[in-house]
C-alpha positions as CSV (number, residue, x, y, z in Angstrom):
1,M,-20.7,-23.2,-13.6
2,V,-23.9,-21.2,-13.7
3,V,-23.3,-18.0,-15.5
4,N,-24.9,-14.8,-14.2
5,D,-27.0,-12.8,-16.6
6,K,-24.9,-9.8,-15.9
7,N,-21.6,-9.3,-17.7
8,P,-18.6,-10.4,-15.6
9,E,-16.6,-7.4,-14.4
10,L,-13.7,-6.8,-12.1
11,F,-13.1,-3.4,-10.4
12,I,-9.7,-2.9,-8.9
13,V,-10.3,-0.3,-6.3
14,G,-7.8,1.5,-4.0
15,A,-9.1,1.8,-0.5
16,G,-6.7,4.5,0.5
17,P,-4.3,4.6,3.5
18,G,-6.8,3.8,6.2
19,D,-9.2,6.6,7.0
20,V,-12.5,5.6,5.4
21,E,-13.2,9.2,4.2
22,L,-10.1,9.1,2.0
23,I,-11.6,6.6,-0.5
24,T,-12.4,8.3,-3.8
25,V,-16.0,9.2,-4.6
26,K,-15.8,6.8,-7.6
27,G,-14.6,4.0,-5.3
28,Y,-17.4,4.7,-2.9
29,K,-20.0,4.5,-5.7
30,I,-18.6,1.2,-7.1
31,L,-18.7,-0.4,-3.6
32,Q,-22.4,0.5,-3.5
33,Q,-22.9,-1.5,-6.7
34,A,-20.7,-4.5,-5.9
35,D,-22.1,-8.1,-6.0
36,V,-18.9,-9.4,-4.4
37,V,-16.0,-7.7,-2.6
38,L,-12.7,-9.4,-2.2
39,Y,-10.9,-7.3,0.4
40,D,-7.3,-7.0,1.7
41,N,-5.9,-6.9,5.1
42,L,-5.0,-3.2,4.8
43,A,-8.4,-2.1,3.5
44,N,-10.5,-0.5,6.3
45,K,-13.3,-2.9,7.1
46,E,-15.7,0.0,7.7
47,L,-15.8,0.4,3.9
48,L,-17.7,-2.9,3.7
49,S,-20.7,-1.2,5.3
50,I,-21.1,0.8,2.1
51,T,-22.1,-2.3,0.1
52,K,-25.7,-3.4,-0.5
53,D,-27.3,-6.0,1.7
54,D,-26.8,-9.0,-0.6
55,C,-23.2,-8.2,-1.4
56,E,-20.9,-11.1,-0.6
57,K,-17.7,-10.0,1.3
58,I,-14.7,-12.3,1.3
59,Y,-11.4,-11.7,3.1
60,V,-8.3,-12.5,1.0
61,G,-5.8,-10.6,3.1
62,K,-2.1,-11.0,3.3
63,Q,-0.7,-10.5,6.8
64,P,2.9,-9.1,6.5
65,Y,5.3,-12.0,7.0
66,G,2.4,-14.2,8.2
67,K,-0.6,-16.1,6.9
68,Y,-1.8,-15.0,3.5
69,T,-4.2,-16.0,0.7
70,P,-2.0,-17.2,-2.3
71,Q,-2.3,-15.0,-5.3
72,E,-3.3,-17.9,-7.5
73,E,-6.3,-18.5,-5.2
74,I,-7.3,-14.9,-5.4
75,H,-7.2,-15.2,-9.2
76,E,-9.5,-18.2,-9.1
77,L,-11.9,-16.4,-6.8
78,I,-12.0,-13.4,-9.2
79,K,-12.9,-15.7,-12.1
80,H,-15.5,-17.7,-10.1
81,Y,-17.4,-14.7,-8.8
82,A,-17.2,-12.6,-11.9
83,F,-19.0,-15.4,-13.9
84,T,-21.4,-16.4,-11.1
85,K,-22.2,-13.0,-9.5
86,G,-21.3,-10.2,-11.9
87,K,-19.5,-7.1,-10.4
88,V,-16.5,-8.1,-8.4
89,V,-14.6,-5.4,-6.5
90,R,-11.1,-6.2,-5.5
91,L,-10.6,-3.7,-2.6
92,K,-6.9,-3.1,-1.8
93,G,-5.3,-0.8,0.7
94,G,-3.6,2.3,-0.6
95,D,-3.2,2.3,-4.4
96,P,-3.4,-1.1,-6.1
97,F,-0.8,-0.2,-8.6
98,I,1.9,0.8,-6.1
99,F,3.3,-2.5,-4.8
100,G,-0.2,-3.9,-4.7
101,R,-0.2,-6.5,-7.5
102,G,-3.4,-5.0,-8.9
103,F,-2.2,-5.1,-12.5
104,E,-1.5,-8.8,-12.2
105,E,-5.2,-9.3,-11.3
106,I,-6.3,-7.2,-14.2
107,L,-4.2,-9.1,-16.7
108,F,-5.5,-12.4,-15.3
109,A,-9.1,-11.2,-15.6
110,R,-8.6,-10.0,-19.2
111,Q,-7.1,-13.4,-20.2
112,H,-10.4,-14.9,-19.1
113,G,-12.7,-12.5,-20.9
114,I,-13.6,-10.4,-17.8
115,K,-14.0,-6.7,-18.3
116,T,-11.7,-4.7,-16.1
117,H,-11.8,-1.3,-14.4
118,F,-9.2,0.5,-12.3
119,V,-9.9,3.1,-9.6
120,P,-6.7,4.5,-8.0
121,G,-6.4,5.1,-4.3
122,I,-4.4,7.4,-2.1
123,S,-1.2,5.7,-1.3
124,S,0.1,5.5,2.3
125,M,3.1,7.6,1.3
126,Q,0.7,10.5,0.5
127,A,-0.5,10.3,4.1
128,S,2.9,11.4,5.3
129,G,1.4,14.9,5.4
130,F,-0.5,13.9,8.6
131,D,2.9,13.9,10.2
132,D,4.0,17.2,8.7
133,I,6.2,15.5,6.1
134,P,5.8,16.8,2.5
135,L,7.2,14.4,-0.1
136,T,8.7,17.3,-2.0
137,H,9.6,20.8,-1.0
138,R,11.0,23.7,-3.1
139,D,14.8,24.0,-2.8
140,I,15.0,20.8,-0.7
141,S,13.6,17.8,-2.6
142,E,12.7,18.0,-6.3
143,S,11.9,14.3,-6.8
144,I,10.8,11.1,-5.1
145,W,12.2,7.6,-5.2
146,V,9.7,4.9,-4.2
147,V,11.4,1.6,-3.3
148,T,10.3,-1.7,-2.1
149,G,12.1,-2.8,1.0
150,T,11.6,-6.5,0.4
151,K,11.8,-8.0,-3.1
152,K,10.2,-11.3,-4.0
153,D,13.4,-13.2,-2.8
154,G,13.3,-11.3,0.5
155,S,16.3,-9.0,-0.2
156,L,16.5,-5.3,-0.1
157,S,16.1,-3.5,-3.5
158,A,19.5,-2.5,-5.0
159,D,17.8,0.7,-6.2
160,L,18.2,2.1,-2.7
161,R,21.9,2.6,-3.4
162,L,21.1,4.6,-6.5
163,A,18.5,6.7,-4.6
164,I,21.0,7.6,-1.9
165,Q,23.1,9.3,-4.5
166,S,20.4,11.9,-5.2
167,N,18.8,14.6,-3.1
168,A,15.4,13.0,-3.6
169,T,13.0,12.0,-0.9
170,V,13.2,8.2,-0.5
171,V,10.1,6.3,0.4
172,I,10.4,2.6,1.3
173,Y,7.4,0.3,1.4
174,M,7.6,-3.1,3.2
175,G,10.9,-2.2,4.8
176,M,10.3,-2.8,8.5
177,K,12.2,-6.1,8.5
178,Q,15.1,-4.4,6.6
179,L,15.8,-1.6,9.0
180,N,19.3,-2.7,9.8
181,A,20.1,-3.2,6.1
182,I,18.7,0.2,5.3
183,A,20.6,2.0,8.1
184,N,23.9,0.2,7.1
185,T,23.4,1.1,3.4
186,Y,23.2,4.8,4.3
187,L,26.1,4.5,6.7
188,E,28.3,2.9,4.0
189,A,27.4,5.8,1.7
190,G,28.4,8.3,4.4
191,K,24.8,9.5,4.9
192,G,23.9,8.0,8.2
193,A,22.8,11.4,9.5
194,T,20.1,11.8,6.9
195,P,16.7,12.7,8.5
196,A,14.3,9.7,8.5
197,A,10.8,8.8,9.8
198,I,8.7,5.7,10.2
199,I,4.9,6.1,10.1
200,Q,2.6,3.3,11.1
201,H,-1.2,3.4,10.4
202,A,-1.0,6.7,8.6
203,S,-4.3,8.7,8.6
204,L,-5.9,6.6,11.4
205,P,-6.6,7.9,15.0
206,F,-4.0,5.4,16.3
207,M,-1.2,6.5,13.9
208,K,2.3,6.3,15.4
209,S,5.5,7.8,14.1
210,V,9.1,8.4,15.0
211,K,11.7,10.8,13.5
212,G,15.4,10.9,13.8
213,Q,18.5,9.9,11.7
214,V,18.4,7.0,9.2
215,Q,21.3,5.3,11.0
216,D,19.1,5.1,14.1
217,L,16.1,3.6,12.4
218,P,16.3,0.2,14.2
219,V,16.5,1.8,17.6
220,L,13.8,4.4,16.8
221,A,11.4,1.6,15.7
222,S,12.1,-0.4,18.9
223,S,11.7,2.5,21.3
224,G,8.5,3.7,19.6
225,Q,7.1,0.2,19.4
226,L,6.5,0.5,15.7
227,T,6.0,-2.5,13.5
228,Y,4.6,-3.3,10.1
229,P,2.7,-2.2,8.2
230,A,4.5,1.1,8.1
231,I,6.1,3.5,5.6
232,I,9.7,4.7,5.9
233,I,10.6,8.2,4.6
234,I,14.1,9.4,4.3
235,G,15.3,12.8,3.3
236,A,15.6,16.5,4.3
237,V,11.8,16.9,4.1
238,V,11.4,14.9,7.3
239,G,12.9,17.7,9.3
240,L,10.7,20.5,8.0
241,G,7.9,20.1,10.5
242,L,10.2,19.9,13.5
């Protein structure tokens, strides 16, 4: 392997929820300096135009429930390009540390002597405001539960049953294939009428959303033709903008 005369570095950069203007100033500047960009499916491709002319851009996306680049392969690409090119930017949709596996990549890089940097991004749940849904609101919701809808084994997180017991806003990532399970979990807890929303492509011009009761989430998604990737928000805050 030919080692570049630059020090090998990895920058884990959050691309934000979709709108290119929602990337941080720091993330923008780092993209301008990148020698290689490994970008995800959810990172807006327009951000690649920020890079310099000789920057190598490599797609390593993971289509939800479809084709994907194995994490082990991404690790090897990070190592290869860090030592042969220099500055590697791992551009990930939303925030890389919120169900984004960004820290796994940082740990791998450090194990191989690669200097690491983290640049947070605006998470898709923070884009709920584009649909008039605040995540917290005085006297209505004083906390937030952020839950994965699909664990590594494909099951719904058991934490959802704990979240239901509170008055918190519940945000579910990667939950579109679990809509029936989510609705049934709330029904079993006697809270099927809790306000709920699904937002797809938050912050983008073609954003779609539906609002109703959590017990009706499967029907709402079908009638609104919403699919993944999307964010699910459950709680009294959903009804504030109606």
